[in-house]
N, C-alpha and C positions, 0 to 999 in steps of 0.2 A: 666622548672623552677627548682630552687634548693630547695630541701626538707628542711622544717623548722628545722629538727633535726640536719642539718649540718650547720646551720647559724653561730653558735659559732665556729665550727671546721674550718670554712673558713673565718675567720676575714680578710684574705688578700683581699677579694672582697671589703670590706669597705675601706681598705687601698688604693685600686686603685682609688676610688673616691677622696681621699684627695691628692694624688700625682699630681704634675703639669707636664706639658710636654706632648709629644705625648702619646696617649692612649695605643698603643701597648707596648711602653717602660714602662709605668706605670704598666701594667699587668705583664710584665716580671719581673720588679723590686719587685713587691709585692709578686709574687710567690717565687722569690729567697729569700727574707727575711723570708717568711713563712717556707721555707725548712731549712734555717739556724737556725731559732728559734725552730724547731721541731714541728711546727704546721702542716706542710705537711710531711707525712711519706713516706719513700721509697715504691713504689708500689701503692700509692694512685692514684685513677683516677681523673683527672681534669674534670670540667664541659664540656659538649659538646660545640662546637662552638656556636650553636644556643642558648643553655640555657644561656651561659655567655653573649652573645650579648644582649639577651632580658633583662637579669638582670641589665646590665650596660647601656642599651639603646644606644648601638653603633652598627655599621655595622659588619656583620659576617666576612668580609674580614679583619677587624682590629684584631679580635680575632685570625684569621688564621695567620696573620703576627706576633702577640704576641707569639703564641705557637711555631712558627718557631724560634723566637728569644730565647725562653726558651730552645728549643732543641739545638740551636747553642751553648748555654752555657753549654750543657751537663747535664742538669737538668731534662729532660723529654724525653720520646720516644713515637712515634705514632705507635700503633698496628692496622693493617688493620682490620676493622670490630669491633674493641673493644673500641677504644678511645685513649686518650693521658694520659700517666702514669708518675708519678714522679720517677726520678732517683736521690734520695737524696745523698749528700756527706756523706759517712759513715766513722766512725773511723775504724782503722785497728785492734782493740783489745777491749776487755771489759774494761770499766772504772774501775780504782782502787777504787774509792769512788763514787758509784752511787748517782746522785743528786735526792733526793726525797723530797716531801713536808715535812715540819716540823712535827715531831712526827708520821710519817708514818712508820710502821714496814716494813722492807725489808728483804726478803730471797734471798741472792745472790747465785744463782746456775750457775753463768757465769764463775767462776774461778775453774780450775781443780786441786785443792789441798786439803789436809785434813784441816778441820777447828780445831783450838785448838791443844791440845797435842796429841801425838800418843795414840792409844787405848789400854793402858796397865794400870791395876789397881795399879801396884807397880812402876809406873814411877818415883816417887820421889826417891825411894830406888835405882832404877837402875841408875838414874842420879848421885846419890852420889857415887855409886860404880865406874862408868865410870870415874869420875873426881878425885878419891882418889889418893893421892900422886902425883898429877900432878905438874911438875916443871914449874910454870908459868913464873918465871924469865928467864929460859933458852929459853922457847918458845917465849917470847916477844922479846928476843935479837937475834933471828935467822932470817936470810934472805936467802931464797932459792927459786928462781923463780918457777921452775917446781915442787917444793915440797921437803920436807925433806925425806931422803932415807927411813926411817922407815914408813913414811906416804905413800910413793909410793909403798912400799912392801905390806902394808895393802890393798891398792887399787888393786894391782895385785891379791891378795888372794880373794878379793871380786869379781872381774871380773871372776875368775875361777868358782864361783857359778852360773854365768850367761852364761857360755859356752865359755868364752874368755880366752885363755892361754896368760898370760902376767907376766913378771918379773918386778922388780922395775924400770929397765931401760926403759921399754916400757910405763910407766905411767906418766901422767902429772896431778897434782892436780889442779882443777879449782874451781871457785866460783859458782858452780851449772851448770846445763846443758845448760842454756841459754848463759852463759858466754863461755862455751865450744864450742857451735855452732858458735858463733861470731868469736872466735879465729880460728876455723877450716876453716871457709869461708875466713878469712883474710889470713891464711897461704897458702891456696890452689889456690887462685885466685888473680887477680889484678883488680884495679878499671876499670870499663867498660867491664869486661869479664862477661860471663854468667854462671849461675848455674842451673842445672836441679832440679826440685822439683815436687812432686806429685801435680796433678791439684787441689786437696783439701788438704791443708797442715797446719801445725802448724803456727799460725800467728807470733810467736816469731822468727821463722827461716826466714820467708819472710821479717819481719821488719829488722832483722840483715843484710840480703843481701842488702836491699835497703839503709840502713844507710851507708853501706860500699861502695856504688856506684856500686853494681853488678846488672846485669840484671837477671831476673828470667824467666826461660823457663818452661812452664807447660807440664807435662807428664800425659796423661790420665790414669784413673784407672778403675777397675771393682771390683766385689765383692771379688776378691783375691788380691787386692792391685795394684801395678804398672803393667800395661800391657806391656809385652815384645815387642809387635809390635809397641806400642806407644813410648817406650824408643828408639827402633831402629830408628824410624822416627825422633824423637827429636834430636838424635845424628847426624843423616844425615843432617837435616835441619839447625842445629845451630853449632856454634863453641864450645859449652859447653862441658867440659870434667870433670865436677864435679857433683855428684848426692847427694842430701840430701834426706833421706827417713826415715820412721818409720815403719819397718816391723811388729813389735809387738804391738797390741792394738793401731792401728793407731789413731791419734788425728786429726779429731773428729769422724771418721766413725766407730771406734772399730774393723776394719778389722785386721785379723791376716793372714799374708802371708803364704801360704802353702809351704811345703818343695820343691815340684816340681817347684813352682813359684820362690822360692829363688834360686834354681839351674839355672833356665832360666835367671834370672836377673844377677846373678853372671857371667854366661858365656858371656853375652853381655858386661858387664863391663870389663871382662878380654880381650875380643876381641878388644874392642875399647880403652882400657887403660883409663877407666873412674875411677877417684878417688871417693870413697864413704864416705860420712859423715852419719854414722848410729846413729840415736837418739833412745836409748833404755831405756828411763826413766821408762817405764811401764813393762819392761821385767820380773821384779821380781814378778809380779802379776800372771804370767802363771804357771800352774802346770798340767802336767810336763812342763819343760822349752823347748823353741824352740831354735834351733841352730841359733845364730845371723848370719846375712849376712856377717859380718866382719870376722867370723871364716873361711869362704870360700875365703876371699880376704885379707889375713893377710898383704900382702905387699902394698896394695892399698886402705886401708880403715881405717878411724879414727872412733873408737867406743866411744860413749859418754853415761854416765849415771850419776845419782846423788842420794842423799838421801832426796830430797825435797818431794818425794811422800810417802816414808816410814816413815820419821821422821816429816816432816812438812816443809812448805816453808821457815821458818826461819833458816833452816839448809842449809847454802849456801856452801856446799861442793859437788863436783862431781869429777869423774875420767874419763880420756881420755886414751885410748890405741892408741898410735901414732907410726906408722912405723918410722924407723930411718931417712929416707930421709926428713921427715917433722918436726922433733923435734926442730931443730934450729929455723925454721920459727914460730912454735907454741910458743916456748919460747920467741921469740921477740914480738909476739902478746900479750903474758901474761904480759911481762914487760911494754908494751906500754899502757895497760889497767889498771890493778890493782897492778902491780909489782909482787904480789904473793897472793895465797889464804891464808887466816888468819891461822897461825900455831896453835892457840889454838883450833879453830874449826876443823882443820884437825887432831889434836891429838884426839879430842873427837870421830871423825869419825873412826879413826884408832882403837881406843879402842872398839868401838862398833863392829867392824869386828873381832878383836882378841878375844874378850870375847864371841862371838856368839850372843850377844844381838841384832844385826841387824837382825838375823834370826827370833827372837821372834817378833820384830817390824813388819817385813814383813808378818809373819804368821797372826798376829793380824789385819793388814791392809787388807789382803785378806779376812779374815772372816768378817770384818765390811763391806767391799765392797759387798760381796755376800749377806749379810743381807739387805743392802740397795737396791740392785738390785731386791730382792724379793718384797720389799715394792713398788717399781716402777712398777714391773710386775703386781701387783694387781691394782694399780691406772691407769695404761695405758692399761688395758685389752681392746682389740678391736681396739687399735690404732696401727699405723704403725711406728715401731721404730727398730733400730739396737742396739744390746748390746752384751756383753760377761759376764759370771758369776761373774768375779772378777774385772771388769773394774770400773774406777772412774766415768764414764759418760755413757749416752746413746745418740744416734743420732735420734732425734724425727722428723720424716718426716711429712710434712704438707699436708693436703688434698688440693684439687684443688682450693678452694676459698681463701686459705691463701697464703701470701708471708712471708718468714721467717723474714724479717726485720719488717714488720707490726706486725706479731705475737709477736716478741720480745718486741716491743714498747708497745703493748697492755698488755703483761704480766707484764711489768715494772709498768704500771699504776695500776695493781692489786697487786703489791708488790712482784713480783718474777723476778729475773734477769736470763736471758738465753743468749746464744751467737748465733746470726744468721749465716747462712752459708756464707754470704759475708765476714765475718771476716777471713774465712779459704780459700776461693776459690781465685785462682790467677787471675781469671777474674770474678769480682763480678757480672757482667751482666749475666754470665752463671752459677751462683751458683745454686745448687739444693735447693729446698724449704724445708729446714730442720733447726733445731736448736740443739745446743749441750746443754744438761742438765747435770750439774755436781752434782752427788749425794752426794759426800763426803763432799761438802762444807757446807751442812746444819748442824747446831749445834747438833741436836738430830734427832732420827728417827721420832719423832712426828712432828718436823718442816718439815722434808722432806715429810712426808705423806701429810701434809697440802699444801705444795707447789705443789706437784705432782697433787693433786686434783684440785687446781686452774688452772694448765696448761691443764689438761684433760678436765675440764669443759669449758675452753676457746675455745679449739678446737671444741668441740661438739656444742657450742653455735653459732659458725660461725663468719665470718669476718665482722665487721661493716663497713669496707672500701671497701667491694666487690662491683661489678658493680650493684648489685641488692639492695644496701643499702642506696640510698639517692639522686642520681643524675639521673634525667630523661630528 
């Protein structure tokens, strides 16, 4: 029988009785609607064949046929000795505006950027200083696709602080790292071609590749980042000759690739002539700095960073170091997308670099991140998670009874947003059971402390959708 506490959670069973037509189709349609409506969550266990047959007063073979139809639709999987489990259709990134009941407070820790203004007490004065004597008329009247020379020179100077040697001719000014990633993929590949990515990767890069009609090839990782043997195998088995990766503070695992591993990956890329797209938006958080992979592969790597993590997501300026052979293609991609990065924003970014204020902003962000990591360290004591001292997020591993999508859904019901592993894994079915928790997105330390406690308590309390929680 189906336990009473699950009667409302499984309204789809009542829906079966109302639907006309063959019973196995009615069951399949009711389950499909329940998944689409969010009533049935990814990883939820469906009733046993016998329990559902008794509840609906039908033959067990009808339920078996219904579950086969649900599996054929790709919405469930049968696990030997365990039962039949939902494979819900998942979005490929966190929602921009979480849908919550009216007047329900929501703490969104699903987005990996600073909330509000940069953490400087004298921000207003600094902003006035940066924009003093700015010639708005001249900037509004300029059109230069890859960026005004002075802006590209500032970009080159900034990249020097991150371990990349670049002059103004090497730099393309873009509208943030996401824009840069999309342009790099467009410039280095053709529709229908493949691109190599870490098996667990930034969903924005995956989305850009798919939007552009590129195939994505998964490369296995370990605790040191990309595995050299897996990269060799992926290159051998596919026609892909472009690699996207994040060696510094990998999103979402927080892994920092070791120097020895970077050398091994660089050697493979050199030997097979693999072009590299290096996403280093978190590189400024490391102290001391780590040598970028692109520094070892100057002629075959596009390096990308931006100010969205140090200044805030509203600062849509990034810098790309582009080898000469790809500059024309990147310029064409820029003109085809936004024509050029906004000159006024690019001028502000350049002044932040020239004045040294960007250094202050980065230092303040590192300090705030470290403070918030300490808060989570206290709240998550005894839990299994991965983190680094200055990182924006932690990678919270689930105990055996939890699935990451179910945990994220339950956390949302309790007013906290997190990102499940399936958002990041190139094969959602093989995703580790973990969630990304973005610490910097909470408005205050107190809000973060509250949210972290909610998440910790939820893990400890156990999964209400587990096999022991309602279906017998």
